[in-house]
MARGUKOL-916943 format. One record per residue (C-alpha): x negated, y negated, z; residue number from 1; residue in one letter. Coordinates in steps of 0.1 Angstrom, whole numbers. Layout:
// residues N
<logu east="X" north="Y" up="Z" k="NUM" r="A"/>
...
***
This chain:
// residues 334
<logu east="-1782" north="260" up="1601" k="1" r="M"/>
<logu east="-1816" north="269" up="1617" k="2" r="L"/>
<logu east="-1844" north="246" up="1625" k="3" r="S"/>
<logu east="-1881" north="255" up="1618" k="4" r="S"/>
<logu east="-1883" north="267" up="1654" k="5" r="Q"/>
<logu east="-1854" north="292" up="1648" k="6" r="G"/>
<logu east="-1829" north="275" up="1670" k="7" r="T"/>
<logu east="-1795" north="262" up="1657" k="8" r="T"/>
<logu east="-1799" north="226" up="1644" k="9" r="A"/>
<logu east="-1777" north="200" up="1660" k="10" r="P"/>
<logu east="-1747" north="188" up="1641" k="11" r="A"/>
<logu east="-1758" north="152" up="1645" k="12" r="L"/>
<logu east="-1790" north="139" up="1628" k="13" r="A"/>
<logu east="-1789" north="106" up="1645" k="14" r="I"/>
<logu east="-1773" north="96" up="1678" k="15" r="E"/>
<logu east="-1776" north="63" up="1696" k="16" r="A"/>
<logu east="-1761" north="54" up="1729" k="17" r="C"/>
<logu east="-1760" north="18" up="1742" k="18" r="A"/>
<logu east="-1792" north="11" up="1723" k="19" r="L"/>
<logu east="-1804" north="-24" up="1732" k="20" r="T"/>
<logu east="-1834" north="-45" up="1723" k="21" r="R"/>
<logu east="-1842" north="-79" up="1738" k="22" r="C"/>
<logu east="-1869" north="-104" up="1729" k="23" r="Y"/>
<logu east="-1868" north="-127" up="1760" k="24" r="G"/>
<logu east="-1834" north="-143" up="1761" k="25" r="A"/>
<logu east="-1826" north="-131" up="1725" k="26" r="L"/>
<logu east="-1805" north="-99" up="1724" k="27" r="V"/>
<logu east="-1814" north="-86" up="1689" k="28" r="A"/>
<logu east="-1794" north="-53" up="1693" k="29" r="V"/>
<logu east="-1766" north="-52" up="1719" k="30" r="D"/>
<logu east="-1756" north="-19" up="1734" k="31" r="H"/>
<logu east="-1752" north="-2" up="1700" k="32" r="L"/>
<logu east="-1737" north="33" up="1699" k="33" r="S"/>
<logu east="-1733" north="54" up="1668" k="34" r="L"/>
<logu east="-1736" north="90" up="1654" k="35" r="A"/>
<logu east="-1747" north="101" up="1620" k="36" r="V"/>
<logu east="-1740" north="137" up="1609" k="37" r="G"/>
<logu east="-1766" north="159" up="1592" k="38" r="R"/>
<logu east="-1765" north="154" up="1554" k="39" r="G"/>
<logu east="-1745" north="122" up="1557" k="40" r="E"/>
<logu east="-1752" north="90" up="1539" k="41" r="A"/>
<logu east="-1747" north="61" up="1563" k="42" r="F"/>
<logu east="-1750" north="24" up="1555" k="43" r="A"/>
<logu east="-1758" north="-3" up="1580" k="44" r="F"/>
<logu east="-1742" north="-34" up="1566" k="45" r="L"/>
<logu east="-1748" north="-69" up="1579" k="46" r="G"/>
<logu east="-1762" north="-104" up="1572" k="47" r="P"/>
<logu east="-1798" north="-115" up="1577" k="48" r="N"/>
<logu east="-1806" north="-115" up="1614" k="49" r="G"/>
<logu east="-1779" north="-91" up="1624" k="50" r="A"/>
<logu east="-1803" north="-65" up="1639" k="51" r="G"/>
<logu east="-1805" north="-39" up="1611" k="52" r="K"/>
<logu east="-1843" north="-37" up="1609" k="53" r="T"/>
<logu east="-1847" north="-38" up="1647" k="54" r="T"/>
<logu east="-1823" north="-8" up="1649" k="55" r="T"/>
<logu east="-1843" north="12" up="1624" k="56" r="I"/>
<logu east="-1875" north="4" up="1643" k="57" r="R"/>
<logu east="-1860" north="17" up="1675" k="58" r="M"/>
<logu east="-1845" north="48" up="1659" k="59" r="L"/>
<logu east="-1879" north="57" up="1643" k="60" r="T"/>
<logu east="-1900" north="50" up="1674" k="61" r="G"/>
<logu east="-1918" north="20" up="1660" k="62" r="L"/>
<logu east="-1906" north="-1" up="1690" k="63" r="I"/>
<logu east="-1892" north="9" up="1723" k="64" r="R"/>
<logu east="-1856" north="-1" up="1732" k="65" r="P"/>
<logu east="-1850" north="-24" up="1762" k="66" r="S"/>
<logu east="-1822" north="0" up="1771" k="67" r="G"/>
<logu east="-1801" north="30" up="1759" k="68" r="G"/>
<logu east="-1812" north="62" up="1742" k="69" r="T"/>
<logu east="-1817" north="75" up="1706" k="70" r="A"/>
<logu east="-1818" north="111" up="1695" k="71" r="L"/>
<logu east="-1832" north="123" up="1662" k="72" r="I"/>
<logu east="-1822" north="159" up="1654" k="73" r="D"/>
<logu east="-1814" north="162" up="1691" k="74" r="G"/>
<logu east="-1849" north="150" up="1701" k="75" r="L"/>
<logu east="-1852" north="119" up="1724" k="76" r="D"/>
<logu east="-1873" north="94" up="1704" k="77" r="I"/>
<logu east="-1888" north="81" up="1736" k="78" r="A"/>
<logu east="-1897" north="114" up="1753" k="79" r="R"/>
<logu east="-1904" north="135" up="1722" k="80" r="D"/>
<logu east="-1918" north="109" up="1699" k="81" r="A"/>
<logu east="-1942" north="130" up="1679" k="82" r="M"/>
<logu east="-1916" north="158" up="1673" k="83" r="A"/>
<logu east="-1889" north="133" up="1664" k="84" r="A"/>
<logu east="-1911" north="113" up="1641" k="85" r="K"/>
<logu east="-1920" north="145" up="1622" k="86" r="A"/>
<logu east="-1883" north="148" up="1612" k="87" r="R"/>
<logu east="-1880" north="114" up="1596" k="88" r="V"/>
<logu east="-1893" north="95" up="1566" k="89" r="G"/>
<logu east="-1892" north="57" up="1567" k="90" r="V"/>
<logu east="-1891" north="33" up="1537" k="91" r="V"/>
<logu east="-1897" north="-2" up="1550" k="92" r="P"/>
<logu east="-1887" north="-34" up="1532" k="93" r="Q"/>
<logu east="-1923" north="-41" up="1524" k="94" r="R"/>
<logu east="-1943" north="-12" up="1511" k="95" r="S"/>
<logu east="-1969" north="2" up="1534" k="96" r="N"/>
<logu east="-1990" north="18" up="1506" k="97" r="L"/>
<logu east="-2025" north="7" up="1495" k="98" r="Y"/>
<logu east="-2028" north="-15" up="1465" k="99" r="G"/>
<logu east="-2063" north="-4" up="1456" k="100" r="E"/>
<logu east="-2055" north="33" up="1457" k="101" r="L"/>
<logu east="-2039" north="52" up="1428" k="102" r="S"/>
<logu east="-2003" north="65" up="1430" k="103" r="A"/>
<logu east="-2017" north="100" up="1435" k="104" r="R"/>
<logu east="-2043" north="90" up="1461" k="105" r="D"/>
<logu east="-2017" north="71" up="1481" k="106" r="N"/>
<logu east="-1996" north="103" up="1483" k="107" r="L"/>
<logu east="-2026" north="124" up="1492" k="108" r="V"/>
<logu east="-2036" north="100" up="1519" k="109" r="F"/>
<logu east="-2001" north="101" up="1534" k="110" r="V"/>
<logu east="-2002" north="140" up="1532" k="111" r="A"/>
<logu east="-2034" north="138" up="1553" k="112" r="Q"/>
<logu east="-2018" north="115" up="1578" k="113" r="L"/>
<logu east="-1989" north="139" up="1583" k="114" r="Y"/>
<logu east="-2012" north="168" up="1588" k="115" r="G"/>
<logu east="-2004" north="189" up="1557" k="116" r="L"/>
<logu east="-2029" north="216" up="1550" k="117" r="P"/>
<logu east="-2056" north="204" up="1526" k="118" r="S"/>
<logu east="-2046" north="229" up="1500" k="119" r="R"/>
<logu east="-2012" north="212" up="1498" k="120" r="R"/>
<logu east="-2024" north="176" up="1494" k="121" r="W"/>
<logu east="-2028" north="173" up="1457" k="122" r="R"/>
<logu east="-2000" north="199" up="1449" k="123" r="A"/>
<logu east="-1975" north="180" up="1470" k="124" r="R"/>
<logu east="-1986" north="147" up="1455" k="125" r="A"/>
<logu east="-1982" north="159" up="1420" k="126" r="D"/>
<logu east="-1948" north="175" up="1428" k="127" r="E"/>
<logu east="-1935" north="142" up="1441" k="128" r="L"/>
<logu east="-1950" north="122" up="1412" k="129" r="L"/>
<logu east="-1931" north="145" up="1388" k="130" r="D"/>
<logu east="-1899" north="144" up="1408" k="131" r="Q"/>
<logu east="-1899" north="106" up="1408" k="132" r="F"/>
<logu east="-1909" north="102" up="1372" k="133" r="G"/>
<logu east="-1943" north="88" up="1380" k="134" r="L"/>
<logu east="-1966" north="115" up="1366" k="135" r="S"/>
<logu east="-1979" north="92" up="1338" k="136" r="E"/>
<logu east="-1989" north="67" up="1365" k="137" r="K"/>
<logu east="-2007" north="91" up="1387" k="138" r="A"/>
<logu east="-2041" north="75" up="1383" k="139" r="G"/>
<logu east="-2029" north="39" up="1382" k="140" r="V"/>
<logu east="-2036" north="16" up="1412" k="141" r="P"/>
<logu east="-2005" north="9" up="1432" k="142" r="F"/>
<logu east="-2009" north="-29" up="1429" k="143" r="S"/>
<logu east="-2004" north="-27" up="1391" k="144" r="T"/>
<logu east="-1971" north="-8" up="1392" k="145" r="L"/>
<logu east="-1938" north="-25" up="1385" k="146" r="S"/>
<logu east="-1915" north="-34" up="1414" k="147" r="G"/>
<logu east="-1893" north="-5" up="1406" k="148" r="G"/>
<logu east="-1922" north="20" up="1404" k="149" r="M"/>
<logu east="-1936" north="7" up="1437" k="150" r="K"/>
<logu east="-1903" north="13" up="1454" k="151" r="R"/>
<logu east="-1900" north="48" up="1440" k="152" r="R"/>
<logu east="-1936" north="57" up="1451" k="153" r="L"/>
<logu east="-1929" north="43" up="1486" k="154" r="T"/>
<logu east="-1899" north="66" up="1488" k="155" r="I"/>
<logu east="-1919" north="95" up="1475" k="156" r="A"/>
<logu east="-1945" north="88" up="1503" k="157" r="A"/>
<logu east="-1918" north="89" up="1529" k="158" r="A"/>
<logu east="-1908" north="124" up="1517" k="159" r="L"/>
<logu east="-1944" north="139" up="1516" k="160" r="V"/>
<logu east="-1938" north="159" up="1548" k="161" r="H"/>
<logu east="-1903" north="170" up="1537" k="162" r="E"/>
<logu east="-1883" north="152" up="1564" k="163" r="P"/>
<logu east="-1846" north="159" up="1570" k="164" r="S"/>
<logu east="-1838" north="123" up="1576" k="165" r="I"/>
<logu east="-1847" north="93" up="1554" k="166" r="L"/>
<logu east="-1845" north="57" up="1567" k="167" r="F"/>
<logu east="-1843" north="31" up="1539" k="168" r="L"/>
<logu east="-1845" north="-6" up="1549" k="169" r="D"/>
<logu east="-1830" north="-29" up="1523" k="170" r="E"/>
<logu east="-1841" north="-5" up="1495" k="171" r="P"/>
<logu east="-1833" north="-27" up="1465" k="172" r="T"/>
<logu east="-1844" north="-61" up="1478" k="173" r="T"/>
<logu east="-1865" north="-79" up="1452" k="174" r="G"/>
<logu east="-1858" north="-55" up="1424" k="175" r="L"/>
<logu east="-1844" north="-64" up="1390" k="176" r="D"/>
<logu east="-1809" north="-52" up="1381" k="177" r="V"/>
<logu east="-1821" north="-21" up="1361" k="178" r="L"/>
<logu east="-1847" north="-10" up="1388" k="179" r="S"/>
<logu east="-1820" north="-15" up="1415" k="180" r="A"/>
<logu east="-1796" north="7" up="1395" k="181" r="R"/>
<logu east="-1822" north="34" up="1390" k="182" r="N"/>
<logu east="-1831" north="33" up="1427" k="183" r="L"/>
<logu east="-1794" north="37" up="1437" k="184" r="R"/>
<logu east="-1792" north="67" up="1414" k="185" r="A"/>
<logu east="-1823" north="82" up="1431" k="186" r="L"/>
<logu east="-1808" north="77" up="1465" k="187" r="V"/>
<logu east="-1777" north="95" up="1453" k="188" r="G"/>
<logu east="-1798" north="124" up="1441" k="189" r="D"/>
<logu east="-1815" north="126" up="1475" k="190" r="L"/>
<logu east="-1782" north="126" up="1492" k="191" r="K"/>
<logu east="-1771" north="154" up="1470" k="192" r="G"/>
<logu east="-1800" north="175" up="1482" k="193" r="R"/>
<logu east="-1787" north="174" up="1518" k="194" r="G"/>
<logu east="-1811" north="148" up="1532" k="195" r="I"/>
<logu east="-1795" north="125" up="1558" k="196" r="T"/>
<logu east="-1797" north="89" up="1545" k="197" r="I"/>
<logu east="-1796" north="59" up="1568" k="198" r="F"/>
<logu east="-1799" north="27" up="1549" k="199" r="L"/>
<logu east="-1796" north="-9" up="1558" k="200" r="T"/>
<logu east="-1783" north="-34" up="1533" k="201" r="T"/>
<logu east="-1769" north="-69" up="1529" k="202" r="H"/>
<logu east="-1752" north="-58" up="1496" k="203" r="L"/>
<logu east="-1716" north="-48" up="1502" k="204" r="I"/>
<logu east="-1713" north="-31" up="1468" k="205" r="T"/>
<logu east="-1745" north="-11" up="1475" k="206" r="E"/>
<logu east="-1730" north="2" up="1508" k="207" r="A"/>
<logu east="-1698" north="11" up="1491" k="208" r="E"/>
<logu east="-1716" north="30" up="1463" k="209" r="Q"/>
<logu east="-1741" north="49" up="1484" k="210" r="L"/>
<logu east="-1726" north="57" up="1517" k="211" r="A"/>
<logu east="-1698" north="79" up="1529" k="212" r="S"/>
<logu east="-1695" north="58" up="1560" k="213" r="R"/>
<logu east="-1704" north="21" up="1567" k="214" r="V"/>
<logu east="-1713" north="5" up="1600" k="215" r="G"/>
<logu east="-1709" north="-33" up="1601" k="216" r="I"/>
<logu east="-1733" north="-51" up="1625" k="217" r="I"/>
<logu east="-1732" north="-89" up="1633" k="218" r="V"/>
<logu east="-1754" north="-107" up="1658" k="219" r="K"/>
<logu east="-1767" north="-74" up="1672" k="220" r="G"/>
<logu east="-1732" north="-59" up="1678" k="221" r="R"/>
<logu east="-1717" north="-30" up="1659" k="222" r="L"/>
<logu east="-1682" north="-42" up="1652" k="223" r="I"/>
<logu east="-1668" north="-15" up="1629" k="224" r="A"/>
<logu east="-1677" north="20" up="1616" k="225" r="V"/>
<logu east="-1655" north="37" up="1590" k="226" r="D"/>
<logu east="-1654" north="50" up="1555" k="227" r="T"/>
<logu east="-1653" north="23" up="1528" k="228" r="P"/>
<logu east="-1616" north="33" up="1522" k="229" r="A"/>
<logu east="-1609" north="31" up="1559" k="230" r="G"/>
<logu east="-1624" north="-4" up="1561" k="231" r="L"/>
<logu east="-1604" north="-15" up="1530" k="232" r="R"/>
<logu east="-1573" north="-2" up="1546" k="233" r="A"/>
<logu east="-1577" north="-26" up="1575" k="234" r="R"/>
<logu east="-1565" north="-53" up="1552" k="235" r="T"/>
<logu east="-1533" north="-33" up="1545" k="236" r="H"/>
<logu east="-1503" north="-56" up="1543" k="237" r="G"/>
<logu east="-1525" north="-86" up="1534" k="238" r="E"/>
<logu east="-1526" north="-102" up="1499" k="239" r="D"/>
<logu east="-1557" north="-114" up="1481" k="240" r="V"/>
<logu east="-1559" north="-142" up="1456" k="241" r="L"/>
<logu east="-1588" north="-145" up="1432" k="242" r="E"/>
<logu east="-1591" north="-182" up="1422" k="243" r="V"/>
<logu east="-1615" north="-199" up="1398" k="244" r="T"/>
<logu east="-1622" north="-236" up="1407" k="245" r="I"/>
<logu east="-1651" north="-252" up="1388" k="246" r="P"/>
<logu east="-1677" north="-265" up="1413" k="247" r="E"/>
<logu east="-1655" north="-265" up="1444" k="248" r="P"/>
<logu east="-1664" north="-292" up="1469" k="249" r="A"/>
<logu east="-1674" north="-281" up="1504" k="250" r="E"/>
<logu east="-1646" north="-303" up="1518" k="251" r="A"/>
<logu east="-1621" north="-283" up="1497" k="252" r="L"/>
<logu east="-1635" north="-250" up="1509" k="253" r="L"/>
<logu east="-1634" north="-262" up="1545" k="254" r="A"/>
<logu east="-1597" north="-272" up="1541" k="255" r="A"/>
<logu east="-1588" north="-238" up="1526" k="256" r="L"/>
<logu east="-1607" north="-220" up="1554" k="257" r="R"/>
<logu east="-1588" north="-240" up="1580" k="258" r="G"/>
<logu east="-1554" north="-234" up="1565" k="259" r="A"/>
<logu east="-1530" north="-214" up="1586" k="260" r="A"/>
<logu east="-1520" north="-192" up="1556" k="261" r="T"/>
<logu east="-1556" north="-183" up="1547" k="262" r="V"/>
<logu east="-1570" north="-156" up="1569" k="263" r="R"/>
<logu east="-1604" north="-152" up="1551" k="264" r="A"/>
<logu east="-1623" north="-168" up="1522" k="265" r="L"/>
<logu east="-1653" north="-157" up="1503" k="266" r="S"/>
<logu east="-1671" north="-173" up="1474" k="267" r="R"/>
<logu east="-1692" north="-162" up="1444" k="268" r="A"/>
<logu east="-1701" north="-193" up="1424" k="269" r="G"/>
<logu east="-1668" north="-208" up="1411" k="270" r="D"/>
<logu east="-1648" north="-178" up="1421" k="271" r="T"/>
<logu east="-1630" north="-177" up="1454" k="272" r="L"/>
<logu east="-1613" north="-148" up="1471" k="273" r="R"/>
<logu east="-1586" north="-158" up="1496" k="274" r="L"/>
<logu east="-1570" north="-133" up="1520" k="275" r="T"/>
<logu east="-1536" north="-148" up="1526" k="276" r="V"/>
<logu east="-1505" north="-141" up="1547" k="277" r="S"/>
<logu east="-1483" north="-139" up="1516" k="278" r="T"/>
<logu east="-1489" north="-147" up="1480" k="279" r="V"/>
<logu east="-1462" north="-174" up="1479" k="280" r="D"/>
<logu east="-1476" north="-191" up="1511" k="281" r="A"/>
<logu east="-1512" north="-188" up="1497" k="282" r="G"/>
<logu east="-1503" north="-204" up="1464" k="283" r="L"/>
<logu east="-1485" north="-233" up="1481" k="284" r="R"/>
<logu east="-1516" north="-239" up="1502" k="285" r="T"/>
<logu east="-1539" north="-236" up="1472" k="286" r="L"/>
<logu east="-1519" north="-261" up="1452" k="287" r="T"/>
<logu east="-1517" north="-286" up="1480" k="288" r="E"/>
<logu east="-1554" north="-285" up="1488" k="289" r="V"/>
<logu east="-1566" north="-286" up="1452" k="290" r="T"/>
<logu east="-1543" north="-316" up="1445" k="291" r="Q"/>
<logu east="-1556" north="-334" up="1476" k="292" r="R"/>
<logu east="-1592" north="-331" up="1464" k="293" r="Y"/>
<logu east="-1585" north="-336" up="1427" k="294" r="G"/>
<logu east="-1597" north="-301" up="1418" k="295" r="A"/>
<logu east="-1586" north="-280" up="1389" k="296" r="C"/>
<logu east="-1575" north="-244" up="1391" k="297" r="I"/>
<logu east="-1589" north="-227" up="1360" k="298" r="A"/>
<logu east="-1575" north="-193" up="1369" k="299" r="N"/>
<logu east="-1556" north="-175" up="1397" k="300" r="V"/>
<logu east="-1545" north="-139" up="1401" k="301" r="R"/>
<logu east="-1536" north="-114" up="1428" k="302" r="T"/>
<logu east="-1561" north="-85" up="1433" k="303" r="V"/>
<logu east="-1563" north="-54" up="1455" k="304" r="A"/>
<logu east="-1583" north="-59" up="1487" k="305" r="P"/>
<logu east="-1620" north="-48" up="1484" k="306" r="S"/>
<logu east="-1646" north="-38" up="1509" k="307" r="L"/>
<logu east="-1659" north="-73" up="1506" k="308" r="E"/>
<logu east="-1625" north="-87" up="1516" k="309" r="D"/>
<logu east="-1625" north="-63" up="1546" k="310" r="A"/>
<logu east="-1660" north="-74" up="1556" k="311" r="F"/>
<logu east="-1652" north="-111" up="1554" k="312" r="V"/>
<logu east="-1620" north="-105" up="1574" k="313" r="R"/>
<logu east="-1638" north="-85" up="1601" k="314" r="L"/>
<logu east="-1669" north="-107" up="1604" k="315" r="T"/>
<logu east="-1659" north="-141" up="1592" k="316" r="Q"/>
<logu east="-1693" north="-141" up="1575" k="317" r="V"/>
<logu east="-1692" north="-156" up="1540" k="318" r="D"/>
<logu east="-1699" north="-130" up="1513" k="319" r="A"/>
<logu east="-1721" north="-154" up="1494" k="320" r="E"/>
<logu east="-1744" north="-158" up="1524" k="321" r="A"/>
<logu east="-1747" north="-120" up="1523" k="322" r="M"/>
<logu east="-1757" north="-120" up="1487" k="323" r="R"/>
<logu east="-1785" north="-144" up="1493" k="324" r="N"/>
<logu east="-1802" north="-116" up="1513" k="325" r="G"/>
<logu east="-1831" north="-117" up="1537" k="326" r="P"/>
<logu east="-1852" north="-148" up="1541" k="327" r="R"/>
<logu east="-1883" north="-127" up="1537" k="328" r="S"/>
<logu east="-1896" north="-92" up="1533" k="329" r="Q"/>
<logu east="-1906" north="-90" up="1569" k="330" r="G"/>
<logu east="-1873" north="-79" up="1585" k="331" r="G"/>
<logu east="-1841" north="-93" up="1599" k="332" r="D"/>
<logu east="-1850" north="-98" up="1635" k="333" r="A"/>
<logu east="-1881" north="-104" up="1657" k="334" r="P"/>
***
């Protein structure tokens, strides 16, 4: 594959080596190393405060790392910032478009910022409006669009200059179920066009649906990188019990987490998923603990390990805490 300069494009779209960012005594990102291939969809999965947004800001040149290096299409983001930034589009958690401008005028303005020839401004804007199903909203102020439409227009703006790499920071945060589903379909379409996708998310199912590989980051450290299937396989030989206990008490949950036979526990409402040493041992523990706390088991069954089970097993982070998402739209780290 040839780049616009006629040289052979590197096989890696993104490469980070020992990337580190400190804020005083706080290490937000700790010696992170990873590689993302051209045309790959890569998900950065982790809880609030893990360092996901800070990593994107370093990879896109918005902040300087305290240590380490980052290459974008083979270009050092610190030494060749302008050339590297021209290769990427960034969709932040909070839209950076102007509420008083129309959908079309926002895209025209972004085209000007990226230095597109003036003859291309309106044509490129209308092309993207059509591509993202927003042609009928071309003259509508951005502030009056629905949440899903705002997100689509923000992605369109990131693609104005036809970048080869697209960074998406928590792309479905704050969207209703239908808008989030439509946005995931849109990301899948962009991936199908050969654009490299790097997305951060706290949603385990979103990472599994959209990415060919997933990196798990906790407290600034990258603890695992693998395909979703590869991460699930790390629970091979373990059994999972899915249990329904109406309004389980915190003391009961703590007792289950502390049991020798329970290797990991995640919760979604009244439903618990327990990774156990064996089914028999897990059932004995479950019976003993529920009887001790006077709780009722409404339902119990064995299930195949999921990516969520693998995540909880690897990180010891409760999946319900992940589902609660970011505290705000401002990012996950200072």
